Backbone as numpy.savetxt, mean C-alpha at the origin, in Angstrom:
# Nx Ny Nz CAx CAy CAz Cx Cy Cz
-21.19 -2.63 9.05 -19.78 -2.32 9.44 -19.56 -3.49 10.62
-18.23 -4.41 10.24 -18.15 -5.28 11.29 -17.44 -4.40 12.45
-17.65 -5.07 13.63 -16.70 -4.45 14.79 -15.28 -4.74 14.79
-14.46 -3.73 14.87 -13.11 -3.87 14.80 -12.59 -4.69 16.03
-12.28 -5.93 15.79 -11.76 -6.71 16.86 -10.48 -7.46 16.55
-9.58 -7.93 17.55 -8.26 -8.71 17.02 -8.61 -9.84 16.21
-9.88 -10.49 16.62 -10.21 -11.59 16.03 -10.51 -11.28 14.41
-11.20 -10.23 14.02 -11.21 -9.94 12.79 -9.88 -9.78 11.98
-9.16 -8.94 12.91 -7.75 -8.65 12.13 -7.09 -10.04 11.99
-6.98 -11.05 12.93 -6.18 -12.10 12.73 -6.91 -12.97 11.57
-8.23 -12.84 11.55 -8.77 -13.79 10.33 -8.30 -13.12 9.02
-8.08 -11.70 8.91 -7.83 -10.95 7.58 -6.41 -11.58 7.46
-5.50 -11.40 8.35 -4.04 -11.83 8.25 -4.17 -13.34 7.75
-4.67 -13.97 8.17 -4.73 -15.54 7.78 -5.16 -15.68 6.29
-6.33 -14.95 5.95 -6.56 -15.02 4.48 -5.71 -14.22 3.39
-4.71 -13.30 3.93 -3.78 -12.80 3.22 -2.62 -13.87 3.19
-2.30 -14.52 4.22 -1.27 -15.55 4.12 -1.71 -16.73 3.34
-2.97 -17.09 3.26 -3.43 -18.14 2.40 -3.36 -17.68 0.80
-3.61 -16.54 0.57 -3.52 -15.86 -0.86 -2.08 -15.83 -1.07
-1.01 -15.56 -0.11 0.42 -15.60 -0.35 0.67 -17.08 -0.77
0.26 -18.00 -0.29 0.67 -19.54 -0.29 0.44 -19.87 -1.98
-0.70 -19.44 -2.32 -1.14 -19.67 -3.64 -0.46 -18.78 -4.48
-0.01 -17.68 -4.25 0.91 -16.85 -5.08 2.38 -17.43 -5.15
2.73 -18.11 -4.15 4.04 -18.98 -4.06 3.83 -19.91 -5.00
2.92 -20.59 -5.23 2.82 -21.89 -6.13 2.89 -21.37 -7.38
2.25 -20.27 -7.70 2.20 -19.64 -9.18 3.66 -19.37 -9.49
4.38 -18.78 -8.34 5.50 -18.16 -8.83 6.71 -19.14 -9.00
6.44 -20.32 -8.74 7.46 -21.43 -9.21 7.27 -21.76 -10.64
6.37 -21.38 -11.31 6.40 -21.58 -12.62 6.12 -20.26 -13.50
6.23 -20.42 -14.87 6.05 -19.37 -15.80 4.41 -19.11 -15.57
4.08 -17.92 -15.84 2.45 -17.63 -15.98 2.20 -16.86 -17.04
0.99 -16.98 -17.58 0.43 -16.28 -18.52 0.30 -14.70 -18.21
0.82 -13.82 -19.05 0.74 -12.37 -18.87 -0.12 -11.78 -19.89
-1.00 -10.93 -19.43 -1.81 -10.00 -20.42 -1.66 -8.60 -20.21
-1.78 -7.65 -20.98 -1.80 -6.35 -20.80 -3.23 -5.71 -20.59
-3.46 -4.97 -19.65 -4.86 -4.35 -19.52 -4.94 -3.11 -20.16
-6.14 -2.44 -20.29 -6.39 -1.12 -21.00 -5.64 -0.11 -20.48
-5.08 -0.28 -19.20 -4.29 0.98 -18.82 -2.77 0.81 -19.03
-2.49 -0.41 -19.78 -1.11 -0.73 -20.22 -0.35 -1.23 -19.14
-0.84 -1.86 -18.22 -0.39 -2.64 -17.11 -0.48 -3.93 -17.24
0.58 -4.91 -16.62 0.27 -6.26 -16.78 -0.52 -6.98 -15.86
-1.15 -7.96 -16.13 -1.96 -8.74 -15.14 -1.75 -10.24 -15.50
-1.55 -10.96 -14.48 -1.32 -12.45 -14.77 -2.30 -13.32 -14.16
-2.23 -14.60 -14.66 -3.28 -15.61 -14.00 -3.24 -15.61 -12.55
-2.04 -15.26 -12.01 -1.92 -15.43 -10.32 -2.72 -13.98 -9.80
-2.74 -12.84 -10.52 -3.61 -11.90 -10.00 -4.92 -12.32 -10.10
-5.59 -12.74 -11.10 -6.93 -13.16 -11.18 -7.24 -14.20 -10.12
-6.52 -15.17 -10.02 -6.65 -16.32 -9.04 -6.81 -15.69 -7.68
-5.82 -14.94 -7.28 -5.67 -14.37 -5.94 -6.89 -13.47 -5.63
-7.45 -12.71 -6.70 -8.51 -11.68 -6.65 -9.88 -12.55 -6.35
-10.07 -13.67 -7.08 -11.17 -14.54 -6.80 -11.15 -15.28 -5.56
-9.87 -15.60 -4.88 -9.80 -16.18 -3.70 -9.98 -15.32 -2.48
-9.50 -14.10 -2.70 -9.55 -13.08 -1.66 -11.24 -12.57 -1.55
-11.74 -12.60 -2.74 -13.17 -12.25 -2.70 -14.02 -13.17 -2.12
-13.85 -14.47 -2.29 -14.45 -15.45 -1.83 -14.48 -15.71 -0.26
-13.01 -15.49 0.24 -12.88 -15.56 1.67 -13.30 -14.35 2.36
-13.28 -13.22 2.01 -13.84 -12.19 2.50 -15.31 -12.07 2.63
-15.88 -12.46 1.58 -17.42 -12.49 1.68 -17.74 -13.62 2.59
-17.06 -14.83 2.83 -17.68 -15.66 3.88 -17.28 -15.07 5.09
-16.20 -14.27 5.12 -16.05 -13.62 6.56 -17.13 -12.69 6.80
-17.29 -11.65 6.04 -18.29 -10.60 6.11 -19.23 -10.58 5.03
-20.22 -11.44 5.09 -21.17 -11.57 3.93 -21.97 -10.16 3.50
-21.94 -9.21 4.33 -22.68 -8.19 3.96 -21.80 -6.92 3.64
-20.61 -7.21 3.67 -19.57 -6.01 3.28 -19.08 -6.30 1.82
-19.46 -5.16 0.96 -18.96 -5.31 -0.47 -17.39 -5.37 -0.50
-16.80 -5.86 -1.72 -15.48 -5.96 -2.10 -15.22 -5.18 -3.23
-14.10 -4.44 -3.16 -13.66 -3.75 -4.22 -12.12 -4.18 -4.64
-11.95 -4.85 -5.73 -10.62 -5.45 -6.09 -10.15 -4.70 -7.34
-8.62 -4.70 -7.37 -8.20 -3.89 -8.42 -8.53 -4.76 -9.84
-8.66 -6.03 -9.62 -9.15 -6.71 -10.77 -10.55 -6.96 -10.92
-11.36 -6.24 -10.29 -12.83 -6.35 -10.50 -13.44 -4.99 -9.88
-12.94 -3.65 -10.59 -13.30 -2.52 -9.94 -14.43 -1.71 -10.87
-14.93 -2.32 -11.86 -15.87 -1.56 -12.93 -17.26 -1.23 -12.03
-17.15 -0.81 -11.01 -18.53 -0.58 -10.32 -18.76 1.05 -10.33
-19.75 1.60 -10.95 -19.97 3.00 -10.90 -20.10 3.56 -9.64
-19.49 4.75 -9.59 -19.65 5.66 -8.26 -20.86 5.75 -7.50
-21.86 5.85 -8.58 -23.37 6.00 -7.91 -23.61 4.71 -7.30
-23.20 3.56 -7.61 -23.48 2.40 -6.85 -22.57 2.28 -5.53
-21.33 2.51 -5.50 -20.56 2.35 -4.53 -20.50 3.58 -3.38
-20.84 4.73 -3.95 -20.85 5.85 -2.94 -21.66 5.62 -1.62
-22.73 4.68 -1.84 -23.47 4.46 -0.65 -23.12 3.40 0.52
-21.80 3.10 0.15 -21.17 2.01 0.91 -20.69 2.74 2.13
-21.08 2.26 3.25 -20.62 2.74 4.56 -19.23 2.20 4.80
-19.06 0.94 4.49 -17.84 0.20 4.54 -17.62 -0.72 3.49
-16.34 -1.14 3.07 -15.92 -1.99 1.92 -14.68 -2.51 2.32
-14.44 -3.63 1.84 -13.09 -4.35 1.48 -12.39 -3.87 0.41
-11.32 -3.38 0.38 -10.45 -2.81 -0.75 -9.07 -3.51 -0.85
-8.94 -4.33 -2.07 -7.76 -5.24 -2.16 -7.01 -5.18 -3.31
-5.75 -5.43 -3.25 -4.98 -5.50 -4.49 -4.41 -7.09 -4.30
-4.89 -7.94 -5.12 -4.52 -9.30 -5.01 -3.10 -9.52 -5.09
-2.35 -8.81 -6.08 -1.11 -9.09 -6.13 -0.35 -7.57 -6.43
0.20 -7.00 -5.38 0.75 -5.66 -5.62 2.14 -5.88 -6.00
2.41 -5.23 -7.20 3.78 -5.59 -7.59 3.93 -6.63 -8.80
2.65 -6.51 -9.72 2.75 -7.66 -10.68 4.02 -7.75 -11.45
4.58 -6.63 -11.83 5.94 -6.62 -12.65 6.99 -7.19 -11.85
6.89 -6.77 -10.52 7.95 -7.65 -9.76 7.96 -9.08 -9.64
6.63 -9.41 -9.70 6.20 -11.02 -9.66 6.73 -11.24 -11.00
6.48 -10.66 -12.11 6.87 -11.20 -13.33 8.44 -11.17 -13.34
9.15 -10.25 -12.88 10.60 -10.15 -13.14 11.27 -10.82 -11.95
10.67 -11.64 -11.05 11.00 -12.44 -9.99 11.89 -11.86 -9.15
11.60 -10.61 -8.55 12.45 -9.90 -7.63 12.08 -10.40 -6.05
10.96 -11.06 -5.71 10.50 -11.50 -4.57 9.53 -10.35 -3.96
9.77 -9.26 -4.58 9.21 -7.91 -3.93 7.77 -7.58 -4.30
6.92 -8.43 -3.94 5.49 -8.30 -4.36 4.84 -8.68 -3.00
3.52 -8.31 -2.97 2.55 -8.47 -1.79 0.95 -8.49 -1.82
0.51 -9.08 -0.98 -0.95 -8.91 -0.98 -1.42 -7.79 -0.04
-2.53 -7.17 -0.52 -2.88 -5.91 0.21 -4.30 -6.03 0.30
-4.77 -6.13 1.81 -6.16 -6.01 2.08 -6.36 -5.04 3.21
-7.42 -4.05 2.97 -7.82 -3.11 3.74 -9.25 -2.82 3.91
-9.73 -2.60 5.14 -11.13 -2.41 5.33 -11.22 -0.77 5.45
-12.16 -0.24 4.47 -12.46 1.14 4.46 -13.70 1.56 5.22
-13.88 2.61 6.11 -15.04 2.82 6.71 -15.30 4.50 6.41
-16.35 4.93 5.98 -16.58 6.29 5.89 -15.56 6.70 5.07
-14.97 6.12 4.15 -13.91 6.81 3.21 -12.35 6.80 3.80
-12.49 6.27 5.07 -11.07 6.11 5.81 -10.65 4.77 5.94
-9.37 4.03 5.60 -8.94 2.89 5.94 -8.79 2.61 7.57
-9.50 1.80 8.02 -9.38 1.50 9.48 -8.60 0.23 9.70
-8.44 -0.70 8.75 -7.69 -1.88 8.99 -7.10 -2.16 7.65
-5.66 -2.69 7.94 -4.99 -3.12 6.72 -3.83 -4.04 6.98
-3.62 -4.93 5.89 -2.85 -6.06 5.96 -1.88 -5.99 4.68
-0.50 -6.08 4.87 0.33 -6.18 3.62 1.27 -7.37 3.85
0.93 -8.37 3.17 1.68 -9.56 3.39 2.44 -9.72 2.17
3.95 -10.07 2.48 4.93 -10.30 1.38 5.29 -11.85 1.41
4.78 -12.76 0.66 4.80 -14.01 0.84 6.16 -14.55 0.75
6.93 -14.20 -0.42 8.43 -14.58 -0.58 9.34 -14.19 0.59
9.16 -12.82 0.80 10.14 -12.23 1.95 9.51 -12.81 3.15
8.39 -13.26 3.55 8.05 -13.90 4.79 7.63 -12.97 5.75
7.19 -11.62 5.33 6.87 -10.49 6.39 5.30 -10.46 6.19
4.75 -9.95 7.23 3.24 -9.59 7.26 3.28 -8.30 8.03
2.79 -7.14 7.50 2.46 -6.00 8.23 1.09 -5.69 8.43
0.71 -5.29 9.61 -0.84 -5.19 9.83 -0.92 -4.08 10.96
-2.04 -3.49 10.88 -2.63 -2.37 11.53 -4.16 -2.31 11.62
-4.62 -1.73 12.77 -5.99 -1.54 12.93 -6.29 -0.25 13.79
-7.26 0.35 13.46 -7.43 1.83 14.10 -7.57 1.73 15.59
-6.67 2.36 16.26 -6.72 2.17 17.85 -5.84 1.15 18.24
-5.34 0.23 17.47 -4.74 -0.85 17.99 -3.15 -1.00 17.73
-2.76 -0.05 16.90 -1.42 -0.05 16.65 -0.99 -0.61 15.10
0.35 -0.69 14.94 0.96 -1.20 13.73 2.02 -2.08 14.12
2.01 -3.31 13.30 3.08 -4.39 13.70 3.66 -4.89 12.43
4.80 -5.60 12.64 5.34 -6.49 11.64 5.45 -7.80 12.12
4.96 -8.77 11.24 4.86 -10.26 11.98 6.10 -10.94 11.00
6.96 -11.51 11.72 7.94 -12.18 11.27 8.25 -13.59 11.79
8.22 -14.70 11.06 8.58 -16.11 11.84 7.48 -16.12 13.19
6.30 -15.82 12.83 5.16 -15.87 14.00 5.45 -15.05 15.17
6.50 -14.00 14.98 6.57 -13.12 16.16 6.33 -11.57 15.73
5.37 -10.98 16.56 4.94 -9.62 16.14 5.86 -8.69 16.84
6.28 -7.51 15.92 6.91 -6.40 16.50 6.20 -5.15 16.33
6.07 -4.44 17.29 5.16 -3.14 17.21 6.04 -2.00 16.41
5.46 -1.39 15.46 6.25 -0.40 14.70 5.91 1.07 15.59
7.01 1.68 15.86 6.92 2.76 16.81 7.25 4.27 15.92
6.79 5.24 16.60 7.14 6.42 15.94 8.55 6.79 15.83
9.09 7.45 14.96 10.54 7.72 14.86 10.90 9.09 14.45
11.83 9.65 14.89 12.22 10.77 14.29 13.07 10.80 13.04
13.33 11.66 12.39 14.21 11.80 11.29 15.55 12.40 11.68
16.54 11.67 11.48 17.84 12.30 11.83 18.37 13.29 11.07
18.95 14.29 11.79 19.29 15.52 10.91 20.83 15.42 10.29
21.46 14.34 10.83 22.98 14.24 10.56 23.09 13.18 9.19
22.07 12.87 8.49 22.15 12.09 7.37 21.40 12.59 6.22
21.56 11.99 5.11 20.75 12.42 4.02 19.27 11.90 4.21
18.26 12.47 3.74 16.93 11.85 3.89 16.89 10.93 2.87
16.27 9.76 3.43 16.28 8.53 2.62 14.81 8.19 2.08
14.66 8.11 0.87 13.63 8.14 0.07 13.44 6.88 -0.69
12.26 6.06 -0.54 11.93 4.93 -1.19 11.27 5.24 -2.53
11.85 4.62 -3.79 11.29 4.78 -5.03 11.24 3.33 -5.71
10.70 3.40 -6.97 10.55 2.01 -7.54 11.67 1.76 -8.48
12.43 2.75 -9.07 13.46 2.62 -10.00 14.50 3.55 -10.09
15.48 3.43 -10.84 16.37 4.59 -10.93 15.83 5.68 -11.65
14.76 5.49 -12.76 14.11 6.50 -13.45 13.21 7.32 -12.45
12.58 6.62 -11.69 11.56 7.25 -10.73 12.68 8.22 -9.62
13.72 7.62 -9.38 14.50 8.39 -8.60 14.81 9.79 -9.17
15.25 9.70 -10.42 15.71 10.92 -11.16 14.48 11.81 -11.20
13.34 11.37 -11.40 12.13 12.11 -11.61 11.61 12.87 -10.34
11.95 12.11 -9.15 11.80 12.78 -7.76 12.65 13.69 -7.46
13.90 13.57 -7.77 15.02 14.27 -7.78 14.90 15.81 -8.23
14.06 15.66 -9.20 13.79 16.91 -10.18 12.84 17.89 -9.36
12.16 17.45 -8.46 11.21 18.42 -7.88 11.73 18.76 -6.38
13.01 18.23 -5.96 13.28 18.44 -4.57 14.35 19.69 -4.58
14.11 20.18 -3.40 15.19 21.28 -2.90 16.43 20.79 -2.84
17.26 21.79 -3.32 18.75 21.61 -3.39 19.28 21.64 -1.62
18.61 22.25 -0.79 18.95 22.47 0.60 19.01 21.29 1.34
18.62 20.04 0.97 19.02 18.70 1.56 19.73 17.82 0.86
20.37 16.72 1.46 20.84 15.67 0.94 20.10 14.40 0.91
19.98 13.68 -0.08 18.79 12.63 -0.34 19.82 11.30 -0.62
19.18 10.13 -0.24 19.65 8.97 -0.72 18.43 8.06 -1.06
18.41 7.51 -2.25 17.41 6.82 -2.78 17.42 5.46 -2.59
16.36 4.75 -2.24 16.21 3.24 -1.78 15.38 2.59 -3.00
15.86 1.91 -3.99 14.90 1.11 -4.95 14.35 -0.14 -4.41
12.99 -0.14 -4.53 12.42 -1.29 -3.88 11.21 -1.76 -4.64
10.57 -2.76 -4.25 9.55 -3.37 -5.01 8.24 -2.91 -5.15
7.18 -3.48 -4.83 5.89 -2.91 -4.88 5.54 -1.56 -3.98
4.39 -0.94 -4.21 4.14 0.10 -3.68 3.80 -0.02 -2.21
3.13 -1.19 -2.03 2.94 -1.59 -0.52 4.03 -1.81 0.18
5.14 -2.49 -0.51 6.26 -2.66 0.28 7.22 -1.51 0.44
7.05 -0.49 -0.51 7.83 0.63 -0.18 7.02 1.38 0.98
5.99 1.39 1.22 5.24 1.82 2.34 5.98 1.28 3.74
6.12 0.10 3.66 6.61 -0.85 4.82 8.04 -0.30 5.10
9.01 0.19 4.16 10.20 0.54 4.54 10.05 1.94 5.50
9.11 2.60 5.13 8.79 4.04 5.84 8.27 3.57 7.36
7.55 2.67 7.26 6.81 2.18 8.58 7.93 1.62 9.62
9.08 0.90 8.93 10.17 0.55 9.67 11.03 1.35 10.14
11.21 2.48 9.27 12.21 3.51 9.61 13.36 3.14 8.81
13.24 2.25 7.81 14.31 1.98 6.95 14.57 3.25 6.01
13.29 3.72 5.44 13.29 5.15 4.79 12.56 6.18 5.49
12.92 7.37 5.06 12.22 8.36 5.88 10.90 8.96 5.19
10.88 8.53 3.90 9.57 8.76 3.17 9.70 8.00 1.87
8.52 7.84 1.25 8.21 7.09 0.16 7.45 8.30 -0.83
8.15 8.72 -2.14 7.44 9.85 -2.90 7.09 9.08 -4.20
5.96 9.06 -4.52 5.31 8.62 -5.74 4.97 9.62 -6.64
5.39 9.69 -7.89 5.08 10.46 -9.03 4.97 9.51 -10.32
3.66 9.12 -10.37 3.08 8.27 -11.34 1.86 7.60 -10.82
1.40 6.70 -11.73 0.07 6.07 -11.49 0.20 5.09 -10.41
-0.66 5.28 -9.37 -1.03 4.13 -8.55 -2.75 4.20 -8.30
-3.23 3.17 -7.72 -4.58 3.05 -7.39 -4.92 3.05 -6.03
-6.06 3.50 -5.69 -6.46 3.51 -4.10 -6.27 2.34 -3.32
-6.17 0.95 -4.10 -5.89 -0.25 -3.45 -4.52 -0.39 -3.33
-3.61 0.44 -3.83 -2.01 0.50 -3.53 -1.86 1.13 -2.20
-2.68 2.13 -1.72 -2.38 2.79 -0.83 -2.92 2.82 0.60
-4.24 2.13 0.42 -5.20 2.15 1.73 -4.47 1.37 2.89
-3.93 0.38 2.67 -3.38 -0.53 3.82 -2.35 0.29 4.32
-1.44 0.93 3.51 -0.27 1.57 4.05 -0.88 2.81 4.84
-1.79 3.37 4.51 -2.52 4.56 5.20 -2.80 4.24 6.51
-3.40 3.25 7.00 -3.70 2.78 8.24 -2.42 2.28 9.09
-1.59 1.73 8.23 -0.23 1.14 8.89 0.66 2.59 9.31
0.82 3.56 8.74 1.59 4.72 8.90 0.79 5.52 9.99
-0.57 5.50 9.74 -1.31 6.30 10.72 -1.12 5.93 12.40
-1.04 4.53 12.38 -1.07 3.74 13.70 0.26 3.91 14.41
1.30 4.26 13.47 2.69 4.35 14.03 3.19 5.79 14.14
2.32 6.79 13.83 2.69 8.23 13.62 3.14 8.92 12.49
3.11 8.05 11.50 3.56 8.74 10.15 2.32 9.51 9.36
2.53 10.00 8.11 1.49 10.83 7.52 1.68 10.29 5.90
0.37 10.54 5.23 0.32 10.35 3.83 -0.53 11.60 3.36
0.06 12.18 2.40 -0.61 13.41 1.63 -0.23 13.43 0.14
-1.05 13.93 -0.62 -0.70 14.25 -1.89 0.24 15.57 -1.97
0.62 16.06 -3.22 1.70 16.99 -3.16 1.20 18.51 -3.14
-0.05 18.56 -2.89 -0.81 19.74 -2.45 -0.97 19.71 -0.90
-0.52 18.74 -0.34 -0.68 18.54 1.17 -2.16 18.35 1.50
-2.87 17.54 0.77 -4.02 17.03 1.14 -4.08 15.63 1.40
-5.25 15.01 2.17 -5.10 13.66 2.19 -5.61 13.06 1.02
-5.11 11.48 0.74 -5.76 10.92 -0.15 -7.13 10.59 -0.01
-7.91 10.36 -1.16 -9.44 9.96 -1.02 -9.64 8.62 -1.22
-10.66 8.06 -0.73 -11.09 6.63 -0.95 -12.61 6.60 -1.46
-12.88 5.97 -2.56 -14.29 5.88 -3.20 -15.07 7.20 -2.93
-14.49 8.20 -3.46 -15.15 9.71 -3.40 -15.08 10.08 -4.89
-14.48 9.31 -5.99 -14.34 9.89 -7.28 -14.61 8.59 -8.37
-14.94 9.04 -9.50 -15.25 8.01 -10.46 -13.96 7.21 -10.62
-12.86 7.74 -10.74 -11.61 7.36 -10.94 -10.94 6.72 -9.57
-10.20 5.75 -9.82 -9.63 5.13 -8.59 -8.06 5.42 -8.52
-7.63 6.33 -9.66 -6.23 6.67 -9.70 -6.00 7.70 -8.79
-4.75 7.57 -7.94 -4.46 8.48 -6.84 -3.59 9.62 -7.62
-3.50 10.73 -6.82 -2.54 11.70 -7.27 -1.13 11.44 -6.82
-0.20 12.15 -7.37 1.05 11.93 -6.65 1.15 12.28 -5.31
1.97 11.47 -4.35 1.81 11.55 -3.02 3.15 11.33 -2.26
3.01 11.72 -0.92 4.38 11.18 -0.14 3.72 10.65 1.00
4.45 9.52 1.51 4.40 8.90 2.75 5.50 9.02 3.59
5.28 9.72 4.77 6.51 9.97 5.70 6.28 9.30 6.84
7.53 9.17 7.53 7.71 8.25 8.71 7.10 9.05 9.98
7.09 10.31 9.90 6.55 11.12 11.01 5.79 12.53 10.77
4.94 12.85 11.31 4.11 14.12 11.19 5.12 15.30 11.71
6.06 14.87 12.51 6.95 16.10 13.11 7.98 16.43 12.35
7.67 16.85 11.00 8.86 17.22 10.04 8.22 18.11 9.01
8.86 19.10 8.73 8.27 20.03 7.65 8.55 19.37 6.28
7.70 18.75 5.87 7.90 17.96 4.50 7.97 18.88 3.34
7.05 20.03 3.74 6.95 21.05 2.46 8.49 21.59 2.09
9.38 21.70 3.06 10.61 22.11 2.95 11.54 21.43 1.86
11.10 20.05 1.80 12.13 19.36 0.70 11.76 19.45 -0.49
10.79 20.23 -1.08 10.22 20.39 -2.49 10.84 21.60 -2.90
11.19 21.82 -4.19 11.42 23.33 -4.85 10.29 24.14 -4.55
10.76 25.36 -4.19 9.87 26.29 -3.87 8.97 26.68 -5.24
9.58 26.66 -6.32 8.96 27.33 -7.50 7.95 26.26 -7.79
7.74 24.99 -7.28 6.65 24.13 -7.95 5.18 24.44 -7.53
5.05 25.43 -6.50 3.77 25.95 -6.31 3.40 27.07 -6.84
4.38 27.77 -7.53 4.10 29.04 -8.32 3.19 28.88 -9.38
């Protein structure tokens, strides 16, 4: 396990930004698209970024294994002995990339003992980089200037602001919410970027009902943990990393603060 240092964090930020530069070049042209076995798209940009990140992280920490969304066919029996590993999504928001919304990102996290301890979320077109490290804090980097992300309370005099991926997702989420609150839905891009809306306090939470992978949430986990946020599945249990054969996450909520009774926003009959 590499020692968590600001130098390591800066190196990973630089690698993420380099990957982002490559993605920008792909973004300027049409890319070939294939459909994976799980019925999700993958482009040549995803595959190039995955190989690039794997090579760079291997050079940085030669003894730390790497698990990428595009190279994850590693049985649990082999990977469960890893004390630490890099977990990457080389292009989070492939559909956003294809649709040219600009709302996609590069996700890199370091997981130790099944818990993310370092994370970087880089949005190359938007020009933002979010990063965090255990005990170091959470930050947003824009135009070379870091801004610390701080704990925020949820205002009681306005609707609860919820990040979702689409209008259909908003209706699906609304169907499980209590009628005792008012809600405002913010439709935004990739999973990683929706978590940054929470980290910045633009949204109070991000609720995901649907398929995501562990690589979609790991960087967000440490980002939110370092600024006072919370992540849990809809049974109020933490998400797990590298503890199951499947990498598919359960439905989850990412909240801006631990100081809120999140269970109150859900319909009471859901647990019956």
